[in-house]
N, C-alpha and C positions, 0 to 999 in steps of 0.2 A: 863813105866811112859813115858819113851822117843817116843814110838811109838804110845802112845794116843795121846800127843802134837803132833806129824807131823799128824796125820790124822785130827783132829779138823783144824789144817792150811791149810790143803789142800781143806776141805770143806768150809772152808770160803773164799779163793782166788776162788773158782768154782762159789759160790753167786755174789762176788762182780764183776766177768767178766758176768753173766748174767744179771746184772743189768746193765751194762755199755753199752752190746751188744743191750737192749730196748731203752736205751735212746736214740741211734742213728736213731733209724728208728722215732722217735717222729719228728716231723717238727718245725723250730721255728717260725714262722709264722702261725696263725689261716688259715684253710681253709675255703674258701666260698662256697656252695653249691647250686647250681643252680638248681630253682624249676620247675615243670612241668608248662606251661602257663595254663589257664582255659579251662574247657571243654566247650566243644560247646553244645549250647541246645538242648536235645534230648526230643522226645514226651513222654507223662508223661500219663501210662495206671491205671485208675482208677479201680478197682476189685470192690469193694463195700465200704459204701453203695450205691446202684443204687435203685431208683435217687439219684444224691449228693443234699444231703442237703444243699442250699446256705441261709444266710442269707445278708441282706443287701440291695444296691440298684445294678445295673446294667445299664449303659448306651451304648448306641450301636452310632456309626458316621457311617454317609456315608449309603448309598441303601441296604437295602434289598432284595432279592428277594425270591419270594416264587413260587413253582413248585406243581401243582398237586391240582391246587385250586379246593375246592370242591362246589357243588352248592347250597348254602343255602337257604332256604324260610324264609323269615323271614316275620311274620306278626306283625300287629299293635295290641299288645294287650290292648292298654289304649281305643281304639275305639269299642271295642265290648262290647254290651251290652248282659248281661243273658238273659235267656228267657225259659218261661216253660207255659205251656198251658195243659188243661186236658178237654178231649173230654169226654161225656156221649150220649150213644144210649140205647133206649128201641125197640127191635122188635117185634112187638107180632107173636105169631104162627099160621099160617092159613093151616090148614089139606093138606097133600100133596102137598106144594108148598114151593116153593124157596121166600125167603122173605128177602128183604135188607135195611139197613138203613145206615144214612151215619150224620156226622157231620162235616163243614166247619168252616176255621177263616180265620182271614185276616191278612196279613203282614203289618206293617207299611209301607207308602208309601215312595219311593224311598231307602228301606232298606233289605238288602238279611238276610233272614232265613239260617241258616245252622245248622239242625237237628243232634244231635250227639246220642242220646242216645231215646227208647222208649220203654216202659215198658205196660203192659195190663194186665185186667183182665176180664173174662170172665165167667158169670153162667149162664147155660143153664137149665130151668124148665123142667122137665120130657116131654115129647112129642117132644123135638127141641134139635137142634145141631146146631152148627156152622160150616160153610163149608169155611171159609175165612176171612179175616181179614186184611185189606192193608191198606197203608196211600198214597196219593197221591198228589204231588206235583208238579207247575209249574214254571219255570224260565223265566226273560225277553226276551232271545233270541230263548224262544220255548213256546210264551204264547198262541199258537193254540193246544200244545201239551200237555197232561194228563199224567203223568209218574206212573207209578203204583209200588209199594212196599210191598214186603208180610211178613209178620209177621211170626213167625213159635211158633204154641202154644205146651204149656206140652201136657201130658196125663192128660185127666179127673180125677178128684179126687171126688167120689160118696158123698153126703150129704143127710141124710133125717131130713126134717124139720116139726115138729108139729103144724099145724096149727091152729087157733082158734077155729075153728070148729070141733076140735078133729081128721080131715085129716091127712094123712103125705102126704109131699111133697119131691120129689126128685127133687135132683138139681147137677147138675155135672160142676163144676167149673177147669179151666183151666187157665194159666197164660203165659205170655211171659216176655222177659227183653232182650234187642238185644241192642249192638253199633250199631250206622250207621253212613252214613254220605251222608246225601240228604240237597238239597237245593229248596228253594221257595223264590221270589221274589215279592217285593210289588210295583205291576206295576196293574194299573187299566183297565176296559175294559176284561175280559178274560172270554172267553164261560164257559158253564157250571154250576157249582153247586152255581150259584148265584154271580159271579166270585171271589170265594175264593181260594187262592192259595196253601193254604192245606187241603185238605179233608180226613177225617180217614171214612172209610167204611167196612161194616161187611155184610154178606150175611150165613142166617139160613134156614135150612131146618127142615119142622117140619110133624110127622105124625099123628098129633091132635090139635084140636084147642084150644084156653082159656088159654093159659100160655104165659111166654115173655123170651127172652133170654135178658140178660143186660149186657152191654160192657161199658168200664171203659180204656179208652188210655191216659197215659200220655206222652208228647214231652217236651226235655229239650235240651236245644242247647244256640246259642248266635243268635244275629243280628248285622249286619254287614253295611257299607255302599256300593251299588253296584256299582263295579266298572266301 
Protein backbone atom coordinates (compact mmCIF):
# COMPACT_ATOMS: atom_id res chain seq x y z
CA UNK A 1 0.00 0.00 0.00
CA UNK A 2 2.86 2.36 0.84
CA UNK A 3 4.63 1.57 -2.42
CA UNK A 4 1.51 2.32 -4.50
CA UNK A 5 1.02 5.64 -2.74
CA UNK A 6 4.62 6.65 -3.42
CA UNK A 7 4.24 5.83 -7.11
CA UNK A 8 1.11 7.95 -7.49
CA UNK A 9 2.74 10.88 -5.74
CA UNK A 10 5.74 10.62 -8.08
CA UNK A 11 3.55 10.70 -11.24
CA UNK A 12 1.60 13.69 -9.91
CA UNK A 13 4.81 15.60 -9.29
CA UNK A 14 5.96 14.87 -12.91
CA UNK A 15 2.70 16.17 -14.44
CA UNK A 16 2.83 19.35 -12.34
CA UNK A 17 6.42 19.98 -13.43
CA UNK A 18 5.50 19.58 -17.13
CA UNK A 19 2.63 22.07 -16.84
CA UNK A 20 4.85 24.63 -15.12
CA UNK A 21 7.51 24.22 -17.84
CA UNK A 22 4.93 24.73 -20.64
CA UNK A 23 3.56 27.91 -19.03
CA UNK A 24 7.06 29.34 -18.90
CA UNK A 25 7.23 29.43 -22.73
CA UNK A 26 3.91 31.30 -23.24
CA UNK A 27 4.51 35.13 -23.57
CA UNK A 28 2.68 37.37 -21.22
CA UNK A 29 1.70 39.77 -24.08
CA UNK A 30 0.05 38.89 -27.43
CA UNK A 31 2.41 38.64 -30.45
CA UNK A 32 1.70 40.85 -33.52
CA UNK A 33 2.19 39.01 -36.82
CA UNK A 34 3.28 41.22 -39.78
CA UNK A 35 1.60 40.07 -43.04
CA UNK A 36 3.08 40.42 -46.53
CA UNK A 37 2.17 43.41 -48.70
CA UNK A 38 -0.22 43.24 -51.70
CA UNK A 39 1.15 41.25 -54.64
CA UNK A 40 2.03 43.26 -57.74
CA UNK A 41 -0.34 43.00 -60.70
CA UNK A 42 0.54 40.13 -63.05
CA UNK A 43 -0.76 39.32 -66.57
CA UNK A 44 -3.82 37.09 -66.76
CA UNK A 45 -3.97 34.41 -69.47
CA UNK A 46 -7.44 33.25 -70.48
CA UNK A 47 -7.42 29.72 -71.77
CA UNK A 48 -11.10 29.27 -72.54
CA UNK A 49 -13.68 30.05 -73.65
CA UNK A 50 -12.24 31.84 -76.65
CA UNK A 51 -13.35 34.22 -77.94
CA UNK A 52 -14.18 35.61 -74.50
CA UNK A 53 -17.87 36.59 -74.31
CA UNK A 54 -18.29 40.21 -73.22
CA UNK A 55 -21.50 41.80 -72.07
CA UNK A 56 -22.25 45.48 -71.62
CA UNK A 57 -20.45 48.42 -73.22
CA UNK A 58 -16.74 49.16 -73.52
CA UNK A 59 -15.39 52.72 -73.82
CA UNK A 60 -12.02 53.53 -75.36
CA UNK A 61 -10.23 56.81 -74.69
CA UNK A 62 -7.32 58.25 -76.61
CA UNK A 63 -6.26 57.45 -80.18
CA UNK A 64 -6.29 54.00 -81.76
CA UNK A 65 -3.73 53.06 -84.44
CA UNK A 66 -4.67 50.51 -87.12
CA UNK A 67 -1.91 48.69 -89.00
CA UNK A 68 -2.14 46.66 -92.21
CA UNK A 69 -5.14 48.64 -93.39
CA UNK A 70 -7.10 46.66 -96.03
CA UNK A 71 -8.27 48.23 -99.26
CA UNK A 72 -12.07 48.13 -99.30
CA UNK A 73 -14.12 48.89 -102.39
CA UNK A 74 -17.41 50.26 -101.12
CA UNK A 75 -20.18 50.50 -103.71
CA UNK A 76 -23.24 52.64 -103.28
CA UNK A 77 -25.96 49.99 -103.50
CA UNK A 78 -28.66 52.57 -102.91
CA UNK A 79 -28.00 54.12 -106.34
CA UNK A 80 -28.16 50.77 -108.17
CA UNK A 81 -31.22 50.13 -110.28
CA UNK A 82 -32.01 46.47 -111.15
CA UNK A 83 -32.01 45.76 -114.87
CA UNK A 84 -33.23 42.89 -117.04
CA UNK A 85 -33.72 42.55 -120.79
CA UNK A 86 -34.65 39.68 -123.12
CA UNK A 87 -33.64 39.48 -126.78
CA UNK A 88 -35.22 37.12 -129.31
CA UNK A 89 -33.72 36.40 -132.73
CA UNK A 90 -35.01 34.24 -135.58
CA UNK A 91 -32.38 33.24 -138.14
CA UNK A 92 -33.58 31.68 -141.41
CA UNK A 93 -31.62 28.76 -142.87
CA UNK A 94 -30.01 29.26 -146.26
CA UNK A 95 -28.46 26.20 -147.82
CA UNK A 96 -24.66 26.05 -147.53
CA UNK A 97 -24.45 29.54 -146.02
CA UNK A 98 -23.53 31.15 -142.76
CA UNK A 99 -26.34 33.45 -141.70
CA UNK A 100 -26.18 35.90 -138.82
CA UNK A 101 -28.81 37.66 -136.77
CA UNK A 102 -28.65 40.36 -134.10
CA UNK A 103 -30.80 42.23 -131.62
CA UNK A 104 -29.67 45.39 -129.86
CA UNK A 105 -30.99 47.65 -127.11
CA UNK A 106 -30.05 50.97 -125.60
CA UNK A 107 -28.81 51.85 -122.12
CA UNK A 108 -30.50 54.92 -120.57
CA UNK A 109 -28.54 58.11 -121.16
CA UNK A 110 -25.97 58.86 -118.47
CA UNK A 111 -26.19 55.36 -117.02
CA UNK A 112 -23.77 52.43 -116.99
CA UNK A 113 -25.21 48.95 -117.36
CA UNK A 114 -23.32 46.30 -115.40
CA UNK A 115 -24.29 42.87 -116.74
CA UNK A 116 -23.87 40.16 -114.11
CA UNK A 117 -25.60 37.14 -115.62
CA UNK A 118 -26.57 35.89 -119.07
CA UNK A 119 -28.78 32.92 -119.92
CA UNK A 120 -29.71 31.65 -123.38
CA UNK A 121 -31.81 29.05 -125.14
CA UNK A 122 -31.22 28.02 -128.78
CA UNK A 123 -33.41 25.80 -130.94
CA UNK A 124 -31.96 24.59 -134.27
CA UNK A 125 -34.52 23.14 -136.60
CA UNK A 126 -33.21 20.33 -138.78
CA UNK A 127 -30.75 21.42 -141.43
CA UNK A 128 -29.12 24.19 -139.34
CA UNK A 129 -26.68 24.48 -136.46
CA UNK A 130 -25.66 27.50 -134.43
CA UNK A 131 -21.92 28.17 -134.56
CA UNK A 132 -21.60 31.34 -132.48
CA UNK A 133 -23.52 33.24 -129.81
CA UNK A 134 -22.10 36.46 -128.43
CA UNK A 135 -22.86 39.70 -126.61
CA UNK A 136 -21.28 42.96 -127.76
CA UNK A 137 -20.98 46.00 -125.49
CA UNK A 138 -19.60 49.54 -125.69
CA UNK A 139 -18.39 51.94 -123.02
CA UNK A 140 -17.93 55.72 -123.08
CA UNK A 141 -14.12 55.66 -123.09
CA UNK A 142 -14.10 53.13 -125.96
CA UNK A 143 -17.14 54.35 -127.89
CA UNK A 144 -15.67 53.42 -131.28
CA UNK A 145 -14.76 49.88 -130.20
CA UNK A 146 -17.11 46.93 -129.98
CA UNK A 147 -16.20 44.28 -127.38
CA UNK A 148 -17.45 40.77 -128.13
CA UNK A 149 -18.08 38.25 -125.36
CA UNK A 150 -18.87 34.66 -126.37
CA UNK A 151 -21.28 32.35 -124.56
CA UNK A 152 -20.58 28.67 -124.04
CA UNK A 153 -23.51 26.50 -125.12
CA UNK A 154 -24.34 23.08 -123.74
CA UNK A 155 -24.38 19.87 -125.75
CA UNK A 156 -27.48 19.55 -127.95
CA UNK A 157 -30.62 17.72 -126.89
CA UNK A 158 -32.47 16.25 -129.86
CA UNK A 159 -36.27 16.30 -129.93
CA UNK A 160 -38.74 15.32 -132.64
CA UNK A 161 -42.03 17.15 -133.07
CA UNK A 162 -45.00 15.96 -135.08
CA UNK A 163 -46.31 18.79 -137.28
CA UNK A 164 -49.93 19.41 -138.23
CA UNK A 165 -49.34 17.94 -141.71
CA UNK A 166 -48.22 14.68 -140.16
CA UNK A 167 -44.49 15.13 -140.81
CA UNK A 168 -41.80 15.03 -138.14
CA UNK A 169 -39.48 17.93 -137.39
CA UNK A 170 -36.19 17.39 -135.56
CA UNK A 171 -35.02 20.24 -133.30
CA UNK A 172 -31.76 20.42 -131.35
CA UNK A 173 -31.88 22.52 -128.19
CA UNK A 174 -28.88 24.09 -126.46
CA UNK A 175 -28.71 26.31 -123.38
CA UNK A 176 -26.25 28.59 -121.62
CA UNK A 177 -26.16 30.13 -118.14
CA UNK A 178 -23.09 32.14 -117.22
CA UNK A 179 -22.12 34.67 -114.55
CA UNK A 180 -20.32 37.55 -116.28
CA UNK A 181 -19.05 41.07 -115.63
CA UNK A 182 -19.75 43.23 -118.67
CA UNK A 183 -20.18 47.01 -119.00
CA UNK A 184 -22.15 49.18 -121.41
CA UNK A 185 -22.55 52.95 -121.16
CA UNK A 186 -25.56 55.03 -122.17
CA UNK A 187 -23.81 57.37 -124.62
CA UNK A 188 -25.24 58.49 -127.95
CA UNK A 189 -23.73 58.65 -131.42
CA UNK A 190 -22.08 55.21 -131.39
CA UNK A 191 -21.37 53.57 -134.74
CA UNK A 192 -22.60 50.12 -135.63
CA UNK A 193 -25.98 48.54 -134.97
CA UNK A 194 -28.07 51.74 -134.95
CA UNK A 195 -25.96 53.08 -132.12
CA UNK A 196 -27.10 50.43 -129.61
CA UNK A 197 -24.81 49.90 -126.63
CA UNK A 198 -25.65 46.19 -126.14
CA UNK A 199 -26.00 43.78 -129.07
CA UNK A 200 -26.81 40.06 -128.94
CA UNK A 201 -25.56 38.26 -132.03
CA UNK A 202 -25.73 34.72 -133.37
CA UNK A 203 -24.39 32.89 -136.45
CA UNK A 204 -25.93 29.74 -137.98
CA UNK A 205 -24.71 27.43 -140.73
CA UNK A 206 -27.34 25.47 -142.67
CA UNK A 207 -27.03 22.64 -145.17
CA UNK A 208 -30.61 23.11 -146.37
CA UNK A 209 -33.11 25.92 -146.61
CA UNK A 210 -36.63 26.35 -145.34
CA UNK A 211 -36.13 26.05 -141.58
CA UNK A 212 -35.07 28.43 -138.78
CA UNK A 213 -32.94 28.76 -135.68
CA UNK A 214 -34.53 30.48 -132.68
CA UNK A 215 -32.41 32.29 -130.11
CA UNK A 216 -33.59 33.74 -126.80
CA UNK A 217 -31.14 35.54 -124.48
CA UNK A 218 -31.88 37.13 -121.09
CA UNK A 219 -29.48 39.64 -119.55
CA UNK A 220 -29.62 40.73 -115.91
CA UNK A 221 -27.63 43.23 -113.88
CA UNK A 222 -28.03 46.80 -112.66
CA UNK A 223 -27.78 50.41 -113.79
CA UNK A 224 -25.52 52.94 -112.09
CA UNK A 225 -24.31 56.48 -112.75
CA UNK A 226 -21.36 56.77 -115.14
CA UNK A 227 -18.41 57.81 -112.97
